[in-house]
N, C-alpha and C positions, 0 to 999 in steps of 0.2 A: 414441573420443571422439563424441560424438555431433554432426552438425552439422543446418544449416537444411534441407538436404535430405532427412533422415531425416523430415521431417514432413507432406512434399509427397505428396499423394495419386497412387496410379498408375492404377488404373481406379475408377469410379465406378456402380455400377448404381442409378441412380434409379428404385426402387417406391414409395416411399411417397408419399402422397399431402398428407396433410396430418397435423397435430399436434401436440402444445406440451411443454414441458420449462419449469421452472422451480428457478431455484436461489436463494440466500442465499448473499452471498460476504463477509465479513468488511472491515473496514479495519486497516492496520494502522500501528503505530509504529516508524520506525527509530531502532535504539540507536545504532550506526553510519550515518553517511548517504550517500546517494548523491545526488550533484550534481555535474553534468555528465555529458553524454553525447555518442557517438561514433555513425555513423550506422544508422541500423535501431534506433534505441531501444536500441544496446549501449552499458554502464553505463562511463562512465571511471573509476569506482573500484568495488570490493564493498561490499555492505550487509549489513545483519543487520537485522531486523524481529521484535518478537513481534506476534503475530497478536489482533486485540481478538475480544470476546465479543458485546458489545451492538449497535456502530456498523457498522450493515451496508446494502447495499443485496439489495434482491430483485426480480430481473429475472424475467420471464415470457416466453418467447420462443414464439409462437405461428405456423404455419407452412402456408403451401398452394402446392401444386404450381402451376406457372404456364407456359403457353403461351412466350410471352416471353423469350428467355434473353440478351440483349442487354446488361441493362444490371440495376443492384441496385434490387430493390423493396421498400418498407418504412414504415410506420406507427410514430412512435414517440410515446408515452405516459410523461408522469411524473405520477406520482400519480394518474393516472385520467384528465389531460388531456392535449392533443395540444402537444406541446414541441416546436416547430419550430425554435429556435434550438442544439438540441442535434444536431439531423441532420446536419450537416455534418461534426461529429466522426466520427460513424456510417460515414458516407459514406466517411470517410478510414481506417476502422478497415477495415471492407469491401475498401476499393484494396488496402490493405497484406497483408492473410491471403488475398487470392482463391487466391494460388500455392499457397496451403497449404491452401485449405477451397474448392474450383472448383466445390462444388455450390451455393454463396450463391444465384446468379445464376438457378436452377434455380424459386426459393421467393418467393413473396411473404411476408415477415417482418410480425407485429407485436409491436412491444416494448415491454411495457409493465414500468417500472420503477417501485422506490420506497426512498427512503431513512428510516432508523430516526434522523437524527441532521440538524442542517442542510446542504444542498447549499453547495460552495463556500466554506466558512470555515474551512479546513485542518484539515479531519478526514478528507485525502485520499479525497473522494467518487468522484475520479477511478479511483482502486485498486481500490476495492470495486464500482465501477461496472462498468467494465473485464474484473475480475476475473469478475465474475456473466453477463455478456454471454459472456463467454469458454468458460464452464461449459456454459451454453444449447447454443452453437453444438457443443461437441466430445459432448454427450449425443446432439444431431442425425448427428452426425458415427457415432456408435457405432450408432445405429439401422440407419443406412445400412451401416455396415461393421462387424457386432457381432464379429467376430473380434479386434479391437483387445483389447490386455493393458491392466491398471490401470495400470504403471507409464508407459506411452505416452499414456494417459486423460489422466493428471494433467501429466503434463512438456509435452504438448503446449497442455493448457489455460494452463498457464505461461506457455508461449513465446508464443500469443497474446495473452493478456491483456499481456505484457508490450508486444506489436506499439501496441496502445491507449494505454496509459500505465505509464512503466517502472516504477513500484512496485506496479501492480497485480499483478504475476507471483508476489509476495510473500504476497497474500490467498487461494491455492491451497487450499494443505495444509500442516499442521503449526501447532505452536504458535511457533514457534521456526525462522524461516526465513532462509536464507543465499540472498544471490543479489549475481553476480559470482566472478570467479574469483581464487582467492586458494589459497597454495601450504598454509595451514592447515587448509585447511576440503577433505575428501575428498570429490571427484564435484561441486564447486562448478563453475558456469557461468554465464557470462554471458549464454546465451541461455533461461534460465530458472530460476526459484527450487526450492532442495532443501530437505528439512527440516532441521535442525540436525542433523548425524550422531553426535552422543555423547549421552551422558545426562547430564541437563539436573539441578543439586544439588536438595533441596528446598528451599530458601531462593527458589527460583524458582517453583516451581509454583504455581499460581493468583496469580499475581504479580497485583498491583491497580494498573489507569491511571483517575484522575480528572481527566476533561478540564474544565478551568476555559474558557469558552465567551465568554473577553474581547471577541474581536469576531466576531458571525456574519455580518457583510458580505462579498462578495465582495473577494479580494485585490487590490491595486493593479497587480500584477504577477502574470501567471502563470507558473506553474513551468518552462512550457515556454520563456519568454524568459530566465527565471532559468538554466535549466540550459546555454543558448547561449552566455550571458554569460561562461560559465567557459572559451571556447575562446583568447581572447587575455589572458584572466586571469596578471596579475603571481605569483600563488602557487598556480597550478592545480596545476604538476607537484606541489609539496611536501605539497600537502594530499591528490592523490591517492595519495600514499606513506604518509601519517599513516593514512589510512583503511585501509590494508592493517596496518599497524603496528598498528592499533587492533583491527582484526577478531582478527586473533591472539591478542591480549592477553584480547578478550572470550571470545574460545572457554574459554581458560582459567577464568577467572573465572566461566562458566556451569557450569561443571563441577564447580570446587572451591567454589561458594557464599560467596568475598569479597564482601560487601557494600560494602564502603568504596570498595574499586578500581573495583565496577561503576560506584558514583555518579561517582567520577571520570572516567573513562571518557565516561558517559552525558551529564554534564553539558557538560563539553571540547566534546562532539561537537556539540550543540546550537549551543552558542556560534559554533563553529568554524564550521557553518553559516550563520548571521547574519554572521560576520565576512565570507565569502566575499561576500553580497550587497551587502555595505557597503563593499568595496574592489573592486569590478566597474566597469566603466564602460559604462553607467551604472550609476551606485551607488542602491542604494535600502535601505529599511529596513520591514521586514515588523512588527516589532515594536510594542506602543503604549507610552507610559506605565507602563498597569496591568501589562504583561507584566514590566516590569523590578521593578514594586511588589511583584508576588507573588514574584519572583526574590530577590528579598531578605528577605522574609518565610519563604519556605520556608529559607534557610541561617541565618536567627538563629534558626527554630525547631527546627533539626536540631542547631545549636549545645549550644542551651540544654538539649535533653532527650535528645540522643545518639541519636536514632528514626532510622535510614537510610531517609530520606524524599528524594528528589530531582526534579529536572523534565527535560525534555526539549521543544522544539520542532520542528514541521514548518514548511514555507515558510510559516509565517502569525503571528499573534499571541498564538492560545490556546496554554495551558501544558498539558501534559501531567504529574500529577504521580502518578510511580511509588512502590511501597512495595509491604513484604510485606505476604501476607494477615493474620497473625498481629498487625499493626498497625491493621488496619483502622479500629477503632472510635475510636481517639485520631486518627488524621489526617482521618478525616470529621467529628470535632468540630472539629478544627485549622480544617481547610477551612472549617465554617459558621461558627465565631467570626470567623475575622481573615483570610479570602479571597474570601469570597463578595460581598463589596463592590467586589470590583475586577473583576467578572461582569458584561456584558450583560447588566441585567433578572435579575443573580441567577442565571445559569443557570450549569449544570455537569453533565456524563453520566458518572455512573460506572461503569467498566468495567473488563476484568479478561482474564488470558490465555484466547485461545480456542482453536479447533482446524481453522479453515479452514472453505471453503465445503462447503454442505450441502445437497442436492437435497431439493425440496421435494414 
């Protein structure tokens, strides 16, 4: 059983003077949702997600050896411009991971990052952002210690990403990723995400996700605050049990290709996530009127046409429309004809299952 101690570096001989690494890391969309966490970003329940392909963060980490080793030193650029309000989150991340990456204070870093999608609009930009940063840090660790294995590299990258943003650990490696211990998933861990360990049915290959941008503004309630509200939530313990049950069910579904059962669990999970928000204290609603309009239109279209299209939601107002690749043409036409009017400025993003982070 792997523990946190396995990711602590024993001895580090710093011979590198400077260099840079660049990675792209995708966003992901959870099918079974993670909501609520314990200490150190450990999830209160397991989750499983589709890795996306087009919605990603691209991060370049440039490093220069420095003499003063008593504090972290970094500049942060977002889309080429200094971004001071991001710096406290990076500072906190470095503090959390220092015990596992003691070399961080030996360098001055320039972190240059950009997204292919709107920041803080409910497309899990913290997931892709923290995953990309973790990948660059692991590339530096591997340069300092070339003997580390590929398995260790990706496990620790996911472990570090989790300490920045929980769901970021699902953006490191794999098309379908499980995070959180669950009896039905061999090798599952609270510490990092793992690739789905079984063969996925053909029905889910190249699965499509069209993201309808209902509200591109920043969320009124951050996910961090939302997670914390699960601590004294009246329905939390039953919700955590339900997530375990649904993960076991969706494992079977992903193997046997049952789209009807897939739709039931995925939509139920999305609505349960928002039900938890609406029944916490203080309570809040992240859906918008147009979110509900879109959901009703999807239900009507599915019933009338018998086409396996469904929705899911993250902690925001945007709607992820999920459907098999062989229905792409008709679903995109439906989106253009009936759903675009509910999107902010008519904007939506066409995406599909991807494979994880990539070195650039």
